Phi, psi and omega in degrees: 000131184292133184281131180267147182271151178292162182297324183299322182274355168274325182274312186301312182295321182295317180304313180296325177297318178295316177297316180296319181290325177299309177302314183297320175297321180294311180304314178295321174301316177299317181300310185298312184297317181291323174304312177296320184298311184296315181298319179295318176305309182299319180293324179289328180286323176295321180298324175291321178293327180297315177303317181296330187266350184300311188289312177293319179301313183299324178296316176304310182296318183297328181269357185052034178270076186283331178293311181297327179299316180294322181292322176295321178299316185285327183288306181294323183296319181288333180296321187247014175055042183228136173279130181241127176228136180242125185231131177288160177301340180279352180102356182282135178273122181248355179198138174206143186280344181235353183224160175281122187303324182300331185265355184270147181284167179291138186255017184291342182262009176285134185302318180293331178287320179295321178295317183298315177297341181278355172102018179217164177285117185250140179231142177210159178232119183201168181277128178273120176294332185287308188267341184076025184229167173265123186232156173261123179252138169229126183232149183211143180278140176261128184247149179279179183292337176269008178092003183272137178287120184264320182199181178236124178260127184238132172239151181202152177224148173295144177268007187295317181294334174294319178296322180294317181295320180293321181294323180296314181296322179295324180290328179289317186294321179297318176296321177290325179291322178294321173298317178297320182289327174293317178300312174304321176296314179296319176298320182293320179295319180294315178298318178300320179287325173301322174285323183284332185296309179294326179294318177300319182301314179295325177296311183297322174296318177298321173298325176289319175305315183291333176279357176103357181275078181275355177278350176293145181230135183282139173289149181272123181289170179285333180290142184292322183294309185293327176294323177294317178301308178304316178298324179293320183292320176300318176299315180296321178294317180295316178293319178298318180297323184290319181292314181299319177303314182292320182291319182293320178296314176299323180290321178298315179299314182296311178303321182293315181295314183294313185295332182266000177288137173286336176288140172276133180240128174228119175262123184237134176275185184296341178266007180069030175265139179286115178275313184211158179201143175263172187297325182294319179290323178300320181292325173294333177267004178054053176205194178237155186303319187301328184279344186244352177292142177064025176245156177290148185295331178288339174278342190269320177220149175261010181285109187287332178299310177300319180297309180294327175299311177296318179302314180295320179296321180288315180297321181276350182050059188312136183268217182297334184276122181283144173274138184224141177199145173271129175243151174256123170229162182250120165204169188060027178078005182213172175282130177234149180263124188234132175269120183257125178237138182239140169231149186285147163265119182247133171290167182304328177286359183090002181282131183289116178248357179162199180218152178252121183252124179252123180252122177235122178293107176247027179306307181295316177304308181298322175295318179293325176296319181294320176298319179294318181292324174296320177296314180301316179296317183289320181290328172301316181292317185295326177277320184295328187295303179296329187290319179296321177288324176294315180300320178296310183287328177293325176292323178296317175295319188292315187264017171068026181275007178274125187275336183211162178297327182290325177292320172300323177295318182295324177299314179297322178293322182290321175298317179301314183296322177290324180290326175294320175300312178298323178292323178294321178300312184299316182299319185288327178294326180291318175301316183296317180299319177294319180290335188255015177301129183258137174088356178229130177295147180284136180281108184237142181257088181281138176201159177278124179226157177282124181298328181299324179296322179292323184287323177297325173301313184294320179296321181296320181292319182272356187296319180303311179298316184294321180300324178297326180262007181056044178259123172277130173251114180265144172254130180227090186214131178295138179294141174082007173291124181234158179210155183262107182214171169267111189302312182300315181292318178296323177297318177299315179295321180288323178301314182298320181292312179295313180306312181296323183291321179295318183294325187255015177259151181278161177301139174088004180269189176224155173237130186250121175250113182238174181200159179184187177228139173218194190293334178276348184125205185270143181225153175226133189228130179237119183247146174224179181236038184276209186289332185086169182234137181295148184294336183287342185269342190300315186296335178253015188297324188264009174286154180294129175070014176276132183232140177284305180241098185297316184299310183293327181295316179295323176303323183273357172091021179278148178265349183088005181246352181308306183292330177295317181295317183296319180300317184286327179295315181294319177298322179296333179269006176082022178238202179208163182239140179230160185223141169231132190213140178231113178311131181090344183241347175118177185227154175228120175255129182238129174261128176243126181238158175300153178296160184299330182291314185289319177298324181291325175295331178282346176231094189305327179289347173265346181274351180277000000 
């Protein structure tokens, strides 16, 4: 990069050059003028001397007294330091103040002699061969009384003294010019610095603006133009500060909104490079936003479904209609279903620059949809089966296809059994409906009760069925254990668990209904020695109408809603239910509730 000069070195040299050229021109003009002046004064002086010598010299020439003439020339010439020469029209020298005329050459070819003989006063400056000096000559023809040219009178002086005087003047002028140039240079330097200083301050201020210090303000220089420029820069900085503040505020608000969204956002450009990503999307990709920004999508994720979805959205340049698809990705240690939607990213001019992918974890939603579909199918099947049986037996009784009163009685008993089953299903559905009301709290009667009494009530209700199968129901609960619960609901939950344990246990086994307290709070546990449950059924065991063995469950009179009711009752108490089962060895269902102290704090009327 070419190095740039400072402003002072761009201003000062031209100023100095202009001043030096001006001074040089003035000095040169002075030299020429002075030289012309001195020469003209010398010529005028010689002309005066010439006039003074015309009369005496003319007398000598007219009388042909050439010897006296030469003596007069030498005497008068030395007296006035002037060379006087008298030349005849033929060119012969007859008198000279510094030389012997007899030894001098013919002067008819001298310019000043030729000019004088031409009838005018002639002057020349030339080198004298006789004296070996540069002289100024002034010559005039001398005429007799009758107008005849008698001779040429020539006076001359050396011009060396003029040159010496001119040199002295030149030295003085040169010194004066140098002094003036130095003074002008200093003045130019001061002026340049005065101009450069505010410009330098504005440059430094502009650099502070560029570095982000927009609160800085430039001082206003004295000059109108620079002051206007500084004021414009200050206004620009204030406007930039306001706009940047607004942009930063909006960006922070947008970042806060985007980062707090549960949906994942991935912005991808036309080259499939990740431009931006929020925390939720990075979490779904099991990384952090800083590691995947400005990287190719294929480097960020190995999920081919997601890559193909983004690539298709970019290739099609999706318009106003968003592309949408459910994708399977693995994060949080398991496979999750993610709904992906793509929208185009458009620049202000409408130019397509990429796509925005919105990822929404719909695993639970899809699971609930599947559960709902299963529930609709199951409840339809559970209700249709007894209704079909009831309808068939009613038609047989109605159309008289019964052969005996005993058979009619058997049909009526079957109808009654199916009606009771429908009634049980409806009752259980009503209980679930009450427990699952959304947006309204469940009306519950919380009170401190002894857990052992709840267990004994459950045993008492289920004892008749257990007695038929010779199953012992044992209670294992420390005395004095209390919990803050809704007694009626919790009894129903434990009755369902004990009833299931009795139904699915073999004859001569035992069922243990226990309770206790540990670090997690109060727990109630029902264990059996039945067939057990395979591990694959455990995640869906508490769904409505879910049956491990559908045929055997209906044969035993179950509705498929008991465990779902247990789960919702326990959740209404702020607890949870868990199950452990080993096929062939039995199952253990555990209800865990908050401790009585924590529950009492949640219900102030009990903590008093």
